[in-house]
C-alpha positions as CSV (number, residue, x, y, z in Angstrom):
1,X,57.6,133.2,67.6
2,X,56.5,135.9,65.3
3,X,58.1,134.1,61.9
4,X,56.1,131.2,63.3
5,X,52.6,132.6,63.6
6,X,52.4,133.5,60.0
7,X,53.4,130.2,58.9
8,X,51.2,128.4,60.9
9,X,48.5,130.8,59.6
10,X,49.1,130.1,55.9
11,X,49.5,126.4,56.7
12,X,45.9,126.3,58.7
13,X,44.1,128.8,55.7
14,X,44.8,126.0,53.0
15,X,44.3,123.1,55.5
16,X,42.0,121.1,53.2
17,X,37.9,120.9,54.3
18,X,35.7,118.5,54.6
19,X,36.9,115.3,52.0
20,X,33.3,115.4,50.5
21,X,34.0,119.2,49.2
22,X,37.5,117.8,47.8
23,X,35.8,115.1,45.9
24,X,33.1,117.4,44.7
25,X,35.9,119.9,42.6
26,X,38.2,116.8,41.8
27,X,34.7,115.1,39.9
28,X,34.1,118.1,38.5
29,X,37.6,118.2,36.4
30,X,37.5,114.9,36.2
31,X,34.1,115.1,34.0
32,X,35.3,118.6,32.6
33,X,38.2,116.7,31.6
34,X,36.2,113.8,30.0
35,X,33.9,116.2,28.5
36,X,36.9,117.6,26.1
37,X,38.5,114.4,25.6
38,X,35.5,113.1,24.2
39,X,33.8,116.4,22.9
40,X,31.0,115.4,24.3
41,X,31.1,118.7,26.8
42,X,30.1,120.9,23.4
43,X,26.4,119.6,23.8
44,X,26.2,121.3,26.9
45,X,27.8,124.7,26.0
46,X,25.6,127.6,26.4
47,X,26.2,128.7,23.0
48,X,25.1,125.2,21.5
49,X,22.0,125.3,23.6
50,X,21.3,128.9,22.5
51,X,21.6,127.9,18.9
52,X,20.3,124.4,19.4
53,X,16.5,125.1,18.7
54,X,15.6,124.4,22.3
55,X,12.5,126.2,24.2
56,X,14.4,128.9,26.2
57,X,13.3,127.5,29.7
58,X,14.5,124.1,28.5
59,X,18.0,125.2,27.4
60,X,18.5,127.3,30.3
61,X,17.7,124.3,32.4
62,X,19.7,122.2,30.7
63,X,23.0,125.0,31.3
64,X,22.6,125.4,34.8
65,X,22.1,122.0,35.0
66,X,26.0,121.7,33.5
67,X,27.1,125.4,35.6
68,X,27.1,123.4,38.7
69,X,30.3,121.5,37.4
70,X,32.1,124.6,36.6
71,X,30.6,126.1,40.1
72,X,32.6,123.3,41.9
73,X,35.0,123.5,39.5
74,X,35.9,127.1,39.0
75,X,34.6,129.0,41.8
76,X,34.9,126.9,44.7
77,X,38.5,126.3,45.0
78,X,39.0,130.1,46.0
79,X,36.6,129.7,48.8
80,X,37.8,126.5,50.3
81,X,39.1,128.7,53.4
82,X,36.0,129.8,54.1
83,X,34.6,126.1,53.5
84,X,37.2,125.3,56.1
85,X,36.5,127.5,59.0
86,X,32.7,127.5,58.2
87,X,33.1,123.4,58.8
88,X,35.4,123.8,61.7
89,X,32.5,126.6,63.5
90,X,29.8,124.5,63.2
91,X,30.9,121.5,64.5
92,X,29.5,122.5,67.8
93,X,26.1,122.8,66.6
94,X,23.6,120.3,67.2
95,X,23.4,119.5,63.5
96,X,26.5,120.1,61.6
97,X,26.1,118.2,58.9
98,X,22.5,120.2,57.5
99,X,24.2,123.7,58.5
100,X,27.4,122.8,55.7
101,X,25.1,121.7,52.9
102,X,22.7,124.7,53.5
103,X,26.3,126.9,53.7
104,X,27.1,125.1,50.3
105,X,23.9,125.3,49.0
106,X,23.3,129.7,49.3
107,X,26.8,129.8,48.2
108,X,25.9,127.5,44.8
109,X,22.5,129.8,44.7
110,X,24.0,133.1,43.8
111,X,26.3,131.6,41.3
112,X,23.8,129.8,39.8
113,X,21.8,133.3,39.5
114,X,24.4,135.0,38.4
115,X,24.7,131.8,35.6
116,X,20.9,132.2,34.3
117,X,21.6,136.0,34.0
118,X,24.9,135.1,32.1
119,X,23.5,132.7,29.8
120,X,19.8,134.8,29.3
121,X,22.2,137.9,28.4
122,X,24.0,135.4,26.2
123,X,21.0,134.1,24.6
124,X,20.0,137.9,23.9
125,X,23.5,138.7,22.4
126,X,23.3,135.6,19.7
127,X,19.9,137.2,19.0
128,X,21.7,140.5,17.6
129,X,24.2,138.9,16.2
130,X,21.6,136.8,14.1
131,X,20.2,140.2,13.0
132,X,23.1,142.4,12.8
133,X,25.5,140.9,9.9
134,X,28.3,143.8,10.4
135,X,28.5,142.1,13.6
136,X,28.6,138.8,12.9
137,X,31.1,139.2,10.9
138,X,32.9,140.5,13.3
139,X,33.5,137.9,16.5
140,X,36.4,139.3,17.8
141,X,34.6,142.3,19.1
142,X,32.9,140.5,21.6
143,X,35.1,138.3,23.0
144,X,37.7,141.7,23.2
145,X,34.9,143.6,25.3
146,X,34.4,141.1,27.3
147,X,38.4,141.4,28.0
148,X,38.7,145.0,28.4
149,X,35.1,144.7,30.5
150,X,37.1,142.4,32.7
151,X,40.3,144.0,32.7
152,X,38.8,147.9,33.8
153,X,37.5,145.8,36.7
154,X,40.6,145.0,38.0
155,X,41.4,148.6,38.4
156,X,37.6,149.3,40.7
157,X,37.0,150.2,44.1
158,X,34.2,147.4,44.0
159,X,36.7,144.7,43.5
160,X,39.1,145.8,45.9
161,X,35.9,145.6,48.6
162,X,35.0,142.5,47.6
163,X,38.7,141.2,46.9
164,X,39.4,142.2,51.0
165,X,36.4,140.3,52.1
166,X,37.1,137.2,49.4
167,X,40.7,137.2,51.6
168,X,39.8,137.4,54.6
169,X,37.3,134.9,55.3
170,X,37.6,134.9,59.1
171,X,36.6,138.7,59.8
172,X,33.4,137.6,57.7
173,X,32.5,134.4,59.8
174,X,33.2,136.7,63.0
175,X,30.7,139.2,61.9
176,X,27.9,137.0,60.3
177,X,28.0,133.7,62.3
178,X,25.2,132.3,63.2
179,X,23.7,128.9,64.4
180,X,20.9,127.2,62.4
181,X,20.2,126.4,58.8
182,X,18.7,129.3,58.0
183,X,21.2,131.0,59.4
184,X,24.0,129.4,57.3
185,X,22.1,129.5,54.1
186,X,22.4,133.4,54.2
187,X,26.3,133.1,55.6
188,X,26.9,131.1,52.6
189,X,24.8,133.4,49.8
190,X,26.0,136.3,51.7
191,X,29.8,134.9,50.5
192,X,29.0,133.9,47.5
193,X,27.8,137.8,46.3
194,X,31.1,138.8,47.6
195,X,32.9,136.4,45.3
196,X,30.4,136.8,42.6
197,X,31.5,140.8,43.1
198,X,35.2,139.8,42.7
199,X,34.8,137.7,40.1
200,X,32.0,138.2,38.1
201,X,33.8,139.8,35.3
202,X,36.4,136.9,34.9
203,X,33.3,134.5,34.4
204,X,32.5,136.7,31.4
205,X,34.9,136.1,30.3
206,X,34.4,132.7,30.3
207,X,31.5,133.0,28.8
208,X,33.2,135.1,25.9
209,X,35.6,132.5,25.1
210,X,33.1,129.0,25.9
211,X,32.9,127.8,29.0
212,X,33.5,124.4,27.7
213,X,36.9,125.2,27.0
214,X,39.7,123.4,29.5
215,X,42.2,125.6,29.0
216,X,40.5,129.2,29.9
217,X,38.6,127.0,32.4
218,X,42.3,126.1,34.3
219,X,43.5,129.9,34.1
220,X,40.7,131.8,34.6
221,X,40.3,129.4,37.9
222,X,44.3,130.0,38.5
223,X,43.6,133.6,38.7
224,X,40.6,134.1,41.0
225,X,42.5,131.0,43.4
226,X,45.6,132.9,43.3
227,X,43.6,136.8,43.9
228,X,41.5,135.2,46.8
229,X,44.3,132.8,48.4
230,X,47.9,133.8,47.2
231,X,50.4,135.1,49.1
232,X,51.2,138.1,46.5
233,X,46.8,138.3,45.1
234,X,46.2,141.3,45.8
235,X,49.5,143.0,44.2
236,X,48.7,140.7,41.6
237,X,44.9,142.2,40.4
238,X,46.4,145.2,38.6
239,X,48.6,143.5,36.1
240,X,46.4,140.6,35.7
241,X,43.7,143.7,34.5
242,X,46.9,145.1,32.8
243,X,47.1,142.1,30.5
244,X,42.9,141.2,29.8
245,X,43.3,145.0,28.8
246,X,46.4,144.0,26.3
247,X,44.4,141.3,25.0
248,X,41.0,142.4,24.8
249,X,42.9,145.6,22.6
250,X,44.7,143.0,20.4
251,X,41.4,141.4,19.6
252,X,39.4,144.6,19.0
253,X,41.9,145.9,16.7
254,X,41.3,142.8,14.7
255,X,38.0,141.4,15.1
256,X,37.5,139.4,11.9
257,X,40.9,137.4,12.5
258,X,39.6,136.7,16.3
259,X,36.9,134.8,15.2
260,X,36.5,131.0,15.9
261,X,36.1,130.2,11.9
262,X,38.5,128.0,10.9
263,X,37.1,128.0,7.1
264,X,38.0,131.4,5.6
265,X,35.3,134.0,6.1
266,X,36.0,135.0,2.3
267,X,35.3,131.7,1.9
268,X,32.2,131.1,3.1
269,X,31.4,127.4,2.1
270,X,27.8,127.7,2.6
271,X,26.5,131.1,0.8
272,X,28.0,134.9,1.5
273,X,25.7,135.0,4.4
274,X,27.4,135.0,7.8
275,X,28.2,131.0,9.0
276,X,27.5,132.3,12.5
277,X,23.8,133.6,11.7
278,X,21.5,131.3,14.1
279,X,18.5,129.1,12.0
280,X,15.1,131.0,12.8
281,X,13.2,128.0,10.6
282,X,15.5,124.8,11.5
283,X,13.5,124.5,14.9
284,X,10.4,124.0,13.3
285,X,9.5,120.8,11.9
286,X,6.7,120.6,9.8
287,X,4.0,117.3,10.5
288,X,4.7,114.1,9.1
289,X,8.0,115.1,8.6
290,X,12.1,113.8,10.1
291,X,14.3,115.9,11.7
292,X,18.1,114.4,11.5
293,X,20.9,116.0,13.2
294,X,24.4,115.6,13.1
295,X,27.6,117.1,14.0
296,X,30.4,117.9,11.5
297,X,34.4,118.4,12.4
298,X,36.3,119.2,9.9
299,X,39.1,116.6,8.1
300,X,40.1,118.6,5.6
301,X,40.2,121.8,3.6
302,X,41.0,122.9,0.3
303,X,41.3,125.8,-1.9
304,X,41.6,125.5,-5.6
305,X,42.3,129.6,-6.6
306,X,41.8,129.3,-10.6
307,X,43.3,132.9,-12.3
308,X,43.0,135.6,-11.6
309,X,45.0,135.7,-8.3
310,X,42.3,135.8,-5.2
311,X,38.9,135.5,-4.7
312,X,37.5,135.1,-8.3
313,X,34.5,133.1,-9.8
314,X,35.2,129.9,-10.3
315,X,37.0,129.1,-7.8
316,X,36.6,126.3,-5.7
317,X,36.4,125.0,-2.1
318,X,37.1,121.3,-1.4
319,X,35.8,120.7,2.1
320,X,35.3,116.9,4.5
321,X,34.1,116.6,8.0
322,X,33.7,113.5,10.7
323,X,30.0,113.5,11.3
324,X,28.8,113.1,14.6
325,X,25.1,112.8,16.6
326,X,24.2,114.7,19.4
327,X,25.9,111.8,22.0
328,X,29.3,112.3,20.5
329,X,29.0,109.2,18.4
330,X,31.1,109.3,15.1
331,X,27.9,108.8,12.4
332,X,29.7,109.2,8.8
333,X,30.8,111.5,6.9
334,X,30.1,114.1,4.5
335,X,32.2,115.7,1.3
336,X,31.3,118.4,-0.2
337,X,32.6,121.2,-3.0
338,X,31.5,124.8,-3.4
339,X,32.3,127.0,-6.4
340,X,32.4,130.9,-6.7
341,X,29.6,132.8,-8.4
342,X,29.4,135.7,-9.5
343,X,28.3,139.0,-7.0
344,X,30.3,136.6,-4.2
345,X,27.5,133.5,-4.3
346,X,28.8,130.0,-3.6
347,X,27.1,127.0,-4.9
348,X,27.5,123.9,-3.2
349,X,26.8,119.9,-3.2
350,X,27.5,118.0,-0.5
351,X,26.9,114.0,0.2
352,X,26.6,112.4,3.5
353,X,27.7,109.4,3.8
354,X,25.9,107.8,7.1
355,X,27.2,104.4,7.9
356,X,24.4,101.5,7.8
357,X,21.8,103.9,6.9
358,X,22.7,105.6,3.7
359,X,23.2,108.8,1.7
360,X,21.5,112.3,1.6
361,X,22.9,114.5,-1.3
362,X,22.0,118.6,-1.1
363,X,22.9,121.4,-3.5
364,X,22.1,125.3,-3.3
365,X,23.3,128.3,-2.4
366,X,23.0,130.3,0.9
367,X,22.4,128.7,4.0
368,X,19.4,126.7,3.6
369,X,20.0,123.4,0.5
370,X,17.2,121.3,-1.1
371,X,17.6,117.6,-0.5
372,X,18.1,116.6,-3.9
373,X,18.3,112.1,-3.0
374,X,19.7,109.5,-1.1
375,X,20.3,105.9,-0.8
376,X,19.6,103.1,1.9
377,X,16.5,104.4,3.7
378,X,17.2,107.9,2.5
379,X,16.2,107.0,-1.5
380,X,12.7,108.4,-1.7
381,X,14.6,111.7,0.7
382,X,13.1,115.1,-0.2
383,X,13.4,118.4,2.2
384,X,16.2,120.8,3.2
385,X,19.0,120.9,5.2
386,X,20.0,124.2,7.2
387,X,23.3,124.8,8.1
388,X,24.8,126.6,11.5
389,X,28.6,127.6,12.5
390,X,29.2,126.5,15.8
391,X,31.5,128.5,18.0
392,X,33.3,125.9,19.0
393,X,34.9,125.3,15.5
394,X,31.9,122.6,14.6
395,X,28.8,122.4,11.9
396,X,25.6,121.8,12.6
397,X,23.5,120.3,9.9
398,X,20.1,119.6,10.3
399,X,17.8,118.2,8.0
400,X,14.3,117.9,7.5
401,X,12.6,115.4,5.7
402,X,9.2,114.4,4.3
């Protein structure tokens, strides 16, 4: 009997709640998989939104819309025991369905508030990086700092207290359960606060590496589920923290190599300024001008190293990108040639071929280039093009044409 009781308890703990909740989790992961496969998930990536030229309120709204999927995919699985217990407790209420919806709404509201705060904080970090070249050249410092913070938090008393509440949802429910929709909302929000208190540092790691990165999403979700519901979850907290600290130390020790650019940082193809710098002028389109935005995904990259060996004037960088519109549809290709000049400047000329529309040619040094000509519907085009490197490994080209 003493052995059977714990077994029944564990089985009851993981008996699935209402199918709607399970379907919500499944759909969230299906959307994440589809977005990863098509590349469209990057359109709502917090880094892309932060650098996309949208007003802050619009970027925040789009992010919070996508964030609801993250709540369902990453946070809700670790709270299934509590959701199931509340479903059973509320079954005898006069209006059980509104109560359950209110409970989930309170839980989602707390995580939504955290997401908003994290996004605004990330936006401030982007602005800092855009103004501080030293930090822009060492992108691994930010990711390393997030890993170190998350690792250290694993050893804190706050983590331990919040995890205790999350691992024993029945006790929390007994103390705080009340009938009614408003009470259910408060209960869900209270449970959400403890979940945020337990996992906020891990979610900052998700922000540092990219919320839309499927592998990190899966890994962090597995860690949170294991800590909150696994038999050895409490014992695993400190080893997980130690692993995060080691990863953080490795990233901080080599912050340049840990950064995202696929093109060598010593050969910045669009000039000697940091390619991660945020464009400040691209969001302003003069009256009467046309704005064209395409995303480049690198398909070929070649360095012609002329004597002397190493970076020196006369060396050339050749690369080719597939071009996509902001909906993820392939629209063409670009080919560019960049030559290292004296004092480290890089002079580039490139041709952008847009299927069914024509070609655009650009030339210049730095991050903003002159549009020097075109064909097809662009045969009379003049203006400028601004390039921004995205943390996703893609390049954002913004043409302002007159």
